[in-house]
C-alpha positions as CSV (number, residue, x, y, z in Angstrom):
1,M,22.6,28.2,7.5
2,R,21.5,27.2,10.9
3,L,18.3,25.2,11.6
4,I,16.4,28.2,13.0
5,A,17.5,30.3,10.0
6,S,16.1,27.6,7.7
7,D,12.7,27.9,9.3
8,K,12.7,31.6,8.7
9,V,13.8,31.1,5.1
10,I,10.9,28.8,4.3
11,S,8.4,31.1,6.0
12,T,9.8,34.2,4.3
13,I,9.6,32.7,0.8
14,L,6.1,31.5,1.3
15,K,4.6,34.6,3.0
16,H,6.7,37.6,1.9
17,D,8.5,36.9,-1.3
18,S,7.0,38.7,-4.3
19,K,5.1,36.3,-6.6
20,V,4.0,36.7,-10.2
21,T,3.1,33.0,-10.4
22,S,2.7,30.2,-7.9
23,Y,6.1,28.7,-8.8
24,K,7.9,29.5,-5.5
25,I,5.1,27.9,-3.5
26,A,5.2,24.8,-5.8
27,L,9.0,24.6,-5.4
28,L,8.9,24.5,-1.7
29,R,6.0,22.0,-1.7
30,A,8.0,19.7,-4.1
31,I,11.1,19.9,-1.9
32,N,9.0,19.0,1.1
33,D,7.6,16.0,-0.7
34,V,11.0,14.9,-1.8
35,V,12.3,15.0,1.8
36,L,9.4,12.8,2.9
37,T,9.8,10.4,0.0
38,Y,13.5,9.7,0.6
39,A,13.5,9.6,4.4
40,D,16.7,7.6,4.7
41,L,18.9,10.2,3.1
42,R,19.0,12.1,6.4
43,T,21.4,9.5,7.7
44,Y,24.2,10.8,5.4
45,E,24.1,14.3,7.1
46,S,25.2,15.8,3.7
47,P,23.7,18.2,1.2
48,V,21.3,16.4,-1.0
49,A,21.3,16.7,-4.8
50,V,17.7,16.6,-6.2
51,P,17.3,16.3,-10.0
52,L,15.1,19.0,-11.5
53,K,13.2,16.3,-13.4
54,L,12.2,14.8,-10.1
55,L,10.8,18.1,-8.8
56,A,9.1,18.5,-12.2
57,K,7.2,15.3,-11.7
58,F,5.8,16.6,-8.5
59,W,4.8,19.8,-10.3
60,I,2.9,17.6,-12.8
61,A,0.8,16.3,-9.9
62,Y,0.3,19.7,-8.3
63,Y,-0.7,21.6,-11.4
64,W,-2.7,18.8,-13.0
65,P,-6.1,20.1,-11.9
66,F,-5.3,23.6,-13.1
67,V,-5.0,22.5,-16.7
68,D,-8.4,20.8,-16.9
69,P,-9.5,21.8,-20.4
70,D,-13.1,22.2,-19.1
71,M,-12.1,24.4,-16.2
72,P,-8.6,25.9,-16.6
73,I,-7.5,27.9,-13.5
74,Q,-5.0,30.7,-13.9
75,Q,-1.7,30.6,-11.9
76,G,-0.6,34.1,-12.8
77,P,-1.5,37.0,-15.1
78,Q,-1.6,36.5,-18.8
79,A,0.9,39.1,-20.0
80,K,0.9,40.4,-23.6
81,R,4.2,40.6,-25.5
82,D,4.6,41.5,-29.2
83,G,0.9,41.7,-29.5
84,Q,0.4,38.1,-28.3
85,T,-1.1,36.8,-25.0
86,R,1.5,34.7,-23.1
87,N,0.5,31.8,-20.9
88,D,0.3,32.3,-17.2
89,M,2.6,29.2,-16.9
90,A,5.4,28.5,-19.3
91,F,4.6,24.8,-19.2
92,R,0.8,25.0,-19.5
93,P,0.6,23.8,-23.2
94,A,3.0,20.9,-22.5
95,L,1.1,19.8,-19.3
96,Q,-2.3,20.2,-21.1
97,A,-1.0,18.0,-23.9
98,L,0.1,15.3,-21.4
99,R,-3.2,15.4,-19.6
100,Q,-5.1,15.0,-22.8
101,Q,-3.0,12.1,-23.8
102,W,-3.4,10.5,-20.4
103,E,-7.2,10.8,-20.4
104,Q,-7.4,9.3,-23.9
105,V,-5.5,6.3,-22.7
106,I,-7.1,5.8,-19.3
107,G,-10.7,7.0,-20.0
108,G,-13.4,6.9,-17.3
109,L,-14.0,9.6,-14.7
110,K,-11.5,12.4,-14.3
111,N,-9.9,12.8,-10.9
112,P,-8.0,16.0,-10.0
113,A,-5.4,13.8,-8.4
114,D,-4.7,11.7,-11.5
115,G,-1.3,13.6,-11.8
116,F,-0.2,11.8,-8.6
117,F,-1.2,8.4,-10.1
118,L,0.7,9.3,-13.3
119,I,3.9,10.2,-11.6
120,N,3.8,7.0,-9.6
121,E,3.6,5.1,-12.8
122,L,6.5,7.1,-14.2
123,R,8.8,5.8,-11.5
124,S,8.8,2.3,-12.9
125,T,10.1,1.3,-16.4
126,R,8.2,-1.9,-16.3
127,K,4.9,-0.1,-15.7
128,W,5.6,2.6,-18.3
129,Q,6.2,0.0,-21.0
130,N,2.5,-0.8,-20.9
131,Y,1.6,2.7,-22.2
132,P,1.7,4.0,-25.8
133,E,4.7,5.9,-27.1
134,S,2.6,9.0,-27.6
135,L,2.0,9.2,-23.8
136,S,5.7,8.6,-23.1
137,E,6.7,11.5,-25.5
138,A,4.1,13.8,-23.9
139,S,5.4,13.1,-20.4
140,S,9.0,13.6,-21.5
141,Q,8.1,16.9,-23.0
142,A,6.2,18.1,-20.0
143,I,9.0,17.1,-17.6
144,A,11.6,18.8,-19.7
145,T,9.6,22.0,-20.0
146,I,8.8,22.1,-16.3
147,A,12.4,21.4,-15.4
148,R,13.5,24.5,-17.3
149,T,10.8,26.6,-15.7
150,L,12.0,25.4,-12.2
151,E,15.2,27.4,-12.6
152,M,13.2,30.6,-12.3
153,P,11.9,30.2,-8.7
154,I,15.1,28.5,-7.6
155,R,17.0,31.7,-8.8
156,Y,14.6,34.2,-7.3
157,A,13.8,32.5,-4.0
158,G,14.7,34.9,-1.2
159,P,16.4,38.3,-1.6
160,G,18.3,38.8,-4.8
161,H,19.5,36.0,-7.1
162,W,20.7,32.6,-5.9
163,S,20.6,33.7,-2.3
164,V,18.9,30.6,-0.9
165,F,19.8,28.0,-3.5
166,K,22.8,27.7,-5.7
167,R,22.5,27.5,-9.5
168,P,21.6,23.9,-10.5
169,Q,24.4,21.8,-11.9
170,A,24.9,18.4,-13.4
171,Y,25.3,15.8,-10.7
172,S,28.7,14.8,-12.1
173,A,30.0,18.3,-11.1
174,I,28.8,18.1,-7.5
175,S,28.8,14.4,-6.6
176,R,31.8,14.7,-4.2
177,Q,30.1,17.3,-2.1
178,T,26.5,15.8,-2.0
179,V,24.5,12.7,-1.8
180,A,21.9,12.2,-4.5
181,V,18.4,10.8,-4.3
182,P,18.2,7.2,-5.7
183,G,18.1,7.0,-9.5
184,T,20.0,10.3,-10.1
185,K,22.2,10.1,-13.3
186,P,25.5,12.0,-13.7
187,S,24.0,14.2,-16.4
188,D,21.0,15.2,-14.4
189,R,20.8,18.9,-13.5
190,C,20.3,19.0,-9.7
191,L,19.2,21.4,-7.1
192,V,21.3,21.1,-3.9
193,I,19.5,21.2,-0.6
194,P,21.8,22.1,2.3
195,F,21.5,19.5,5.0
196,E,20.3,22.0,7.6
197,L,17.5,23.0,5.3
198,W,16.7,19.3,4.5
199,T,16.4,18.7,8.3
200,T,14.1,21.6,8.7
201,F,11.8,20.3,6.0
202,R,11.8,16.9,7.6
203,Q,11.0,18.2,11.1
204,M,8.4,20.6,9.9
205,S,6.9,18.7,7.0
206,L,3.3,19.0,8.1
207,W,3.6,22.8,8.8
208,V,5.4,23.4,5.5
209,E,2.7,21.5,3.5
210,A,-0.1,23.3,5.3
211,L,1.5,26.7,4.7
212,C,2.2,26.0,1.1
213,I,-1.4,25.0,0.5
214,H,-2.8,28.0,2.4
215,E,-0.6,30.5,0.5
216,W,-1.4,28.7,-2.8
217,C,-5.1,29.0,-2.2
218,L,-4.8,32.7,-1.4
219,F,-2.6,33.4,-4.4
220,T,-4.7,31.5,-6.9
221,G,-7.9,33.0,-5.6
222,R,-6.5,36.4,-6.2
223,V,-5.3,35.8,-9.8
224,S,-8.1,33.5,-11.0
225,G,-11.2,34.6,-9.1
226,V,-12.0,31.0,-8.3
227,D,-13.3,30.3,-4.8
228,R,-10.5,29.4,-2.4
229,G,-12.5,26.4,-1.2
230,V,-12.5,24.9,-4.7
231,I,-8.8,25.5,-5.0
232,Y,-8.1,23.8,-1.6
233,S,-10.1,20.7,-2.7
234,L,-8.0,20.5,-5.9
235,L,-4.6,20.9,-4.1
236,T,-5.5,18.3,-1.4
237,A,-7.1,15.7,-3.7
238,R,-5.6,12.2,-3.4
239,P,-5.7,9.4,-5.9
240,D,-7.7,6.3,-5.8
241,N,-6.2,2.9,-6.3
242,R,-7.3,2.4,-9.8
243,R,-4.3,0.4,-10.9
244,P,-5.1,-3.4,-10.7
245,L,-2.7,-5.5,-8.7
246,T,-3.6,-8.7,-10.7
247,W,0.0,-9.4,-11.7
248,E,1.3,-9.2,-8.1
249,R,-1.6,-11.3,-6.7
250,N,-1.0,-14.0,-9.4
251,Q,2.7,-14.2,-8.5
252,I,1.8,-14.6,-4.7
253,D,-0.8,-17.2,-5.5
254,I,1.8,-19.2,-7.4
255,L,4.1,-19.1,-4.4
256,M,1.2,-20.2,-2.1
257,M,0.4,-23.1,-4.5
258,E,4.1,-24.1,-4.2
259,G,3.7,-24.2,-0.4
260,A,4.8,-20.8,0.7
261,E,3.1,-19.3,3.8
262,F,2.8,-15.7,4.7
263,T,2.1,-14.0,8.0
264,C,-0.2,-11.0,8.2
265,P,2.1,-8.3,9.7
266,W,-0.8,-6.8,11.7
267,T,-2.6,-9.8,13.2
268,E,0.1,-12.5,12.8
269,R,-2.5,-14.7,11.2
270,Q,-1.1,-17.4,8.9
271,L,-2.0,-17.0,5.2
272,R,-1.6,-20.0,2.9
273,Q,-3.2,-21.5,-0.2
274,G,-7.0,-21.4,0.1
275,T,-6.9,-18.6,2.7
276,A,-8.5,-15.3,1.8
277,Y,-6.1,-12.4,1.9
278,D,-5.8,-8.8,0.9
279,L,-2.8,-7.3,-0.8
280,D,-2.4,-4.5,1.6
281,H,-0.7,-1.2,1.1
282,I,1.5,-0.7,4.2
283,L,1.4,3.0,3.5
284,P,-2.2,3.6,2.2
285,I,-2.7,5.1,-1.2
286,A,-4.6,8.0,0.3
287,V,-1.5,8.8,2.5
288,Y,1.4,7.9,0.2
289,P,0.3,7.0,-3.4
290,T,2.6,4.1,-4.5
291,N,2.1,0.6,-5.7
292,E,5.8,-0.3,-5.3
293,L,6.2,-3.9,-4.3
294,W,7.8,-3.2,-0.9
295,N,4.6,-1.5,0.0
296,L,2.4,-4.5,-0.9
297,V,2.0,-7.4,1.6
298,P,-0.5,-10.1,2.1
299,S,-2.7,-9.4,5.1
300,D,-5.8,-10.4,7.0
301,P,-8.7,-9.1,4.8
302,N,-11.0,-8.5,7.7
303,F,-8.4,-6.4,9.6
304,N,-7.4,-4.6,6.5
305,S,-10.9,-3.6,5.6
306,H,-12.4,-2.8,9.0
307,Q,-9.5,-1.7,11.3
308,K,-6.4,-0.7,9.4
309,R,-8.0,1.1,6.4
310,D,-6.2,4.4,5.8
311,R,-4.3,4.4,9.1
312,L,-0.7,3.7,9.9
313,P,0.7,1.3,12.6
314,R,1.8,2.7,15.9
315,P,5.4,2.2,16.8
316,E,4.7,-0.8,19.0
317,R,2.7,-2.6,16.4
318,L,5.3,-1.7,13.7
319,A,8.0,-3.3,15.9
320,V,6.0,-6.5,16.0
321,A,5.3,-6.3,12.2
322,R,8.9,-5.7,11.1
323,P,10.1,-9.4,11.2
324,H,7.0,-10.4,9.4
325,L,7.7,-7.8,6.7
326,E,11.2,-9.3,6.4
327,Q,9.8,-12.8,6.0
328,T,7.3,-11.6,3.4
329,Y,10.2,-10.1,1.4
330,L,12.1,-13.3,1.8
331,R,9.1,-15.2,0.4
332,Y,9.1,-12.8,-2.6
333,G,12.7,-13.9,-3.1
334,N,11.5,-17.4,-4.0
335,S,9.9,-15.9,-7.2
336,S,12.4,-14.7,-9.8
337,A,9.7,-12.3,-11.1
338,L,8.9,-10.8,-7.7
339,I,12.4,-10.4,-6.5
340,E,13.5,-8.6,-9.6
341,V,10.6,-6.1,-9.1
342,L,11.2,-5.8,-5.4
343,E,14.9,-5.0,-5.9
344,E,14.1,-2.5,-8.6
345,D,11.4,-0.7,-6.5
346,A,13.7,-0.7,-3.5
347,A,16.6,0.8,-5.4
348,L,14.4,3.6,-6.6
349,R,13.2,4.5,-3.1
350,F,15.8,3.7,-0.5
351,A,19.4,5.0,-0.7
352,R,20.8,2.5,1.8
353,V,19.3,-0.7,0.6
354,Q,21.2,-2.8,-2.0
355,S,20.7,-6.3,-3.1
356,G,22.7,-9.0,-1.3
357,T,22.6,-11.4,1.6
358,T,21.1,-8.7,4.0
359,F,18.7,-7.2,1.4
360,T,15.5,-8.3,3.0
361,A,16.5,-7.3,6.6
362,K,17.7,-3.9,5.4
363,L,14.5,-3.4,3.3
364,A,12.2,-4.2,6.2
365,H,14.1,-1.8,8.4
366,A,14.0,0.9,5.8
367,V,10.2,0.4,5.2
368,A,9.5,0.6,9.0
369,D,11.6,3.7,9.2
370,L,9.7,5.3,6.4
371,V,6.3,4.4,7.9
372,E,7.4,6.0,11.2
373,E,8.7,9.1,9.4
374,V,5.4,9.6,7.4
375,A,3.2,9.0,10.5
376,E,5.2,11.5,12.6
377,S,5.6,14.2,9.9
378,R,1.9,14.0,9.0
379,N,0.5,13.4,12.5
380,L,-1.6,10.6,11.3
381,A,-4.0,8.4,13.3
382,G,-2.5,5.0,14.2
383,F,-3.9,1.5,14.9
């Protein structure tokens, strides 16, 4: 499959494939987000194995606002079989149950983007241990149900059966021919993305996302009767930063009390004990919702609040910042608690970063590379 053919494949699936549900649209959007999430996999120039359960987590975020018990929005016709009305989505009951469990635990105002917040929490075992077992069981059930459902759009994408994607297999059966996203287990059933198609998603990420959302709005408007503007606002909602960073700040404060100094990567201002600082998201929550430790660095609070905000650094500013990011990660290494979390978060995100003597340098390089990739693919304003 050549690059130009891959472009046509994506467009054809979104615009011309027959659709009974929004599954095919959600499949391509999820692949697009996976490509952006694991930017360094492109360096392998190999087909990529993506666990169905990872795609299922993105589906949790996308479909979350459509299972609001106060305003459910249909994603396909409700067919009748054996005298019973079937759900428009095979996984609607499981996702509704997960949402109900989540809202009981979290409380407060509902946000249509809470699904994104939830899947970010799911990435980390240490975060997930703070939630009740009932929520863990509901999430496992929803992921498993959605993963089974995913095989349908994978099979029927394009003309005929299995014409664009091969039948998913356990990673152990395809490991010699592919590279897997970090965290993939041998038993995980995986969708294989050909490298040419992976490259197309990477190069046309903004276009793919925009087309997915446009087609999803048109489809849902037709089957549900809900105004397309409402659907658009639900599909583009982004989470707030409701998770407190108290633990991370406490650990950094301890380092400062022990004499450690940090340098704001954006202003190069020295930050030490007694100096006010913000724990800044390098990639802002509104752009890339993650509280992983590599994304959190002490920074000048005035600059963070009034100039950086939800913007990303331009390449020249990022080049200046990179050695300061490396030094920040080195400082984290002086805390046994922080370095354990940093290594865990990096292992889940970056395929080419392993612990060792060059860990912090490789991590700073990988983070800078991801920032550039996100900024370019999303055409975001810089500072």
